[in-house]
C-alpha positions in Angstrom: -54.3 143.8 116.6 -53.7 140.7 114.4 -52.3 137.6 116.0 -49.4 135.7 114.6 -49.7 132.0 114.1 -46.6 130.0 114.6 -46.6 126.5 113.1 -44.5 123.9 114.8 -42.6 121.3 112.8 -43.6 117.8 113.3 -41.0 115.7 114.9 -40.2 112.4 113.1 -38.5 109.6 114.9 -35.6 107.7 113.4 -32.2 108.5 112.0 -30.5 108.9 108.7 -28.0 106.3 107.7 -25.6 107.6 105.1 -23.8 105.5 102.6 -20.4 104.2 103.2 -17.6 106.7 102.5 -15.5 106.3 99.4 -12.5 105.3 101.5 -14.3 102.5 103.2 -15.8 101.2 100.0 -12.3 101.2 98.4 -10.8 99.4 101.4 -13.3 96.6 101.3 -12.9 96.2 97.5 -9.1 95.9 97.9 -9.5 93.3 100.7 -12.0 91.2 98.8 -10.1 91.3 95.6 -7.2 89.2 97.0 -9.1 86.0 98.0 -11.5 86.3 95.1 -8.6 86.2 92.6 -6.2 83.8 94.4 -9.1 81.4 95.1 -9.5 80.7 91.3 -6.2 78.9 91.4 -5.2 78.1 95.0 -6.1 75.5 96.1 -6.3 73.9 92.7 -10.0 73.2 92.9 -10.3 72.5 89.1 -7.3 70.2 89.2 -9.1 68.1 91.9 -12.1 67.7 89.7 -9.9 66.8 86.6 -7.8 64.3 88.4 -7.7 61.1 86.3 -8.6 63.1 83.2 -5.6 65.3 82.7 -3.5 64.6 85.8 -1.8 61.6 87.3 -0.6 63.1 90.6 -3.2 62.8 93.4 -4.7 66.2 94.3 -3.9 67.7 97.7 -7.6 68.2 98.4 -10.7 66.5 97.2 -12.8 68.0 94.4 -14.6 71.0 95.9 -15.8 74.4 94.7 -13.5 77.4 95.2 -14.6 78.5 98.6 -11.8 81.1 98.9 -13.1 82.8 95.8 -16.6 82.7 97.3 -15.4 84.4 100.5 -13.7 87.2 98.5 -16.8 87.6 96.3 -19.1 88.1 99.3 -16.7 90.9 100.6 -16.8 92.5 97.1 -20.5 92.2 96.9 -20.9 93.9 100.3 -18.6 96.8 99.2 -20.3 97.2 95.8 -23.8 97.1 97.5 -22.9 99.9 100.0 -21.0 101.9 97.4 -24.0 102.3 94.9 -26.9 101.7 97.3 -30.2 103.1 95.9 -28.4 104.5 92.8 -31.0 103.6 90.2 -30.9 100.9 87.6 -27.2 100.0 88.3 -28.1 99.1 91.9 -31.1 97.0 90.7 -28.8 95.1 88.4 -26.3 94.6 91.2 -28.9 93.1 93.4 -30.1 90.7 90.7 -26.6 89.7 89.6 -25.3 89.5 93.2 -28.3 87.3 94.2 -27.7 84.9 91.3 -24.0 84.7 92.2 -24.8 83.8 95.8 -27.5 81.3 94.6 -25.2 79.4 92.2 -22.2 79.5 94.7 -24.3 78.0 97.5 -25.8 75.4 95.1 -22.4 74.2 93.9 -21.5 73.0 97.4 -24.3 70.3 97.9 -24.0 69.4 94.2 -20.3 68.7 94.7 -20.9 66.7 97.9 -23.7 64.8 96.1 -21.3 63.6 93.4 -22.9 65.7 90.7 -19.6 67.1 89.6 -20.4 68.4 86.2 -23.5 70.2 87.4 -21.5 71.6 90.3 -18.9 72.8 87.8 -21.6 74.5 85.8 -23.0 76.2 89.0 -19.4 77.3 89.9 -19.0 78.9 86.4 -22.3 80.7 86.6 -21.4 82.0 90.1 -18.1 83.4 88.7 -19.9 85.0 85.8 -22.5 86.7 87.9 -19.8 87.8 90.4 -18.1 89.7 87.6 -21.6 90.9 86.7 -22.3 92.7 89.9 -18.9 94.3 89.6 -19.8 95.3 86.1 -22.9 97.2 87.3 -20.9 98.9 89.9 -18.2 100.0 87.5 -21.0 101.3 85.2 -22.3 103.6 88.0 -18.8 104.8 88.8 -18.3 105.6 85.1 -21.6 107.5 84.9 -20.7 109.6 88.0 -17.0 110.3 87.3 -17.3 110.6 83.5 -13.7 109.2 83.2 -12.7 107.5 80.0 -10.5 104.9 81.7 -13.4 103.7 83.8 -15.7 103.5 80.8 -13.1 101.5 78.8 -12.7 99.2 81.8 -16.4 98.8 82.0 -16.5 97.6 78.4 -13.5 95.3 79.0 -15.2 93.6 82.0 -18.3 92.9 80.0 -16.5 91.4 77.0 -14.2 89.2 79.2 -17.2 88.1 81.3 -19.2 87.1 78.3 -16.2 85.4 76.7 -15.4 83.4 79.9 -19.0 82.2 80.1 -19.0 81.1 76.5 -15.7 79.2 76.8 -16.8 77.7 80.2 -20.0 76.5 78.5 -18.0 74.9 75.8 -15.9 73.0 78.4 -19.1 71.8 80.1 -20.5 70.5 76.8 -17.2 68.7 76.2 -17.5 67.0 79.6 -21.1 66.0 79.0 -20.1 64.4 75.7 -17.4 62.3 77.4 -14.4 64.3 76.3 -12.9 64.8 79.7 -9.4 65.8 78.8 -10.6 68.4 76.3 -13.3 69.6 78.6 -11.1 70.3 81.6 -8.5 71.9 79.3 -11.2 74.3 78.0 -12.4 75.0 81.6 -8.8 75.9 82.5 -8.7 78.4 79.7 -12.1 79.8 80.9 -10.8 80.3 84.4 -7.8 82.1 83.0 -10.1 84.5 81.1 -12.1 85.1 84.3 -8.8 85.8 86.2 -7.9 88.5 83.7 -11.5 89.8 84.0 -11.0 90.1 87.8 -7.8 92.0 87.2 -9.7 94.5 85.2 -12.2 94.7 88.0 -9.3 95.4 90.3 -8.1 98.1 88.0 -11.6 99.6 88.2 -11.1 99.8 91.9 -7.9 101.8 91.3 -9.8 104.1 88.9 -12.5 104.6 91.6 -10.0 105.3 94.3 -7.9 107.8 92.3 -10.6 109.6 90.3 -10.5 113.4 90.5 -14.0 114.4 89.2 -16.0 116.8 91.3 -19.2 114.8 91.0 -17.9 111.8 92.8 -16.5 113.7 95.9 -19.1 116.1 97.0 -21.4 115.3 99.9 -25.0 116.7 100.2 -28.1 115.5 101.9 -28.0 111.6 102.1 -30.8 111.3 99.5 -28.5 113.1 96.9 -25.0 112.3 97.9 -22.8 109.9 96.1 -19.5 109.3 97.9 -18.1 111.4 100.8 -14.4 111.6 100.2 -12.8 110.6 103.5 -13.5 109.1 106.9 -11.0 111.5 108.6 
């Protein structure tokens, strides 16, 4: 009589931590978008820097980087990170761009306190550019998964506006460095306006992500393969 050998499975300690659900990611993106966009203009951080150059009314606050925007950007970065975590090259790009955004945002504060206003303004502009950058990588992943034309078009729009805002912002910094303060701050205002429009396109991408109907972005499999589970209910 032949014996039957039964193999036991090896127990592995630990637990599986799935990605954030689609609903949770969308909620955090919607929350972060408000301070990130409003903080570009309220309080008037750029007006405080430009006081004496293009303004004659004393600013309400001393010149300081847009902390409200920074807070919103951190919320957005967390949502984007959890939304496309471990999803290939887009996730790698998000980590690089997000890390640079945090670096320049943090650097702008001591630079401003140290009286290095032009360098602080440069750091602030780069922080804004890389903040739009990590959103760009996230939108790119959503476009790949959903295969929706509107998301792909938005992805291209964010890239064009981000690059344009950086170029215009750089022109403003050059004008400041050459002693043309009024022109420089006027150009910087224009650059912040472009970045604001850029953020609105990022916000539209959140709408695309939230309302997409493709099958590929809603199924849930094993955590190693899943993209976004549809609901927390």
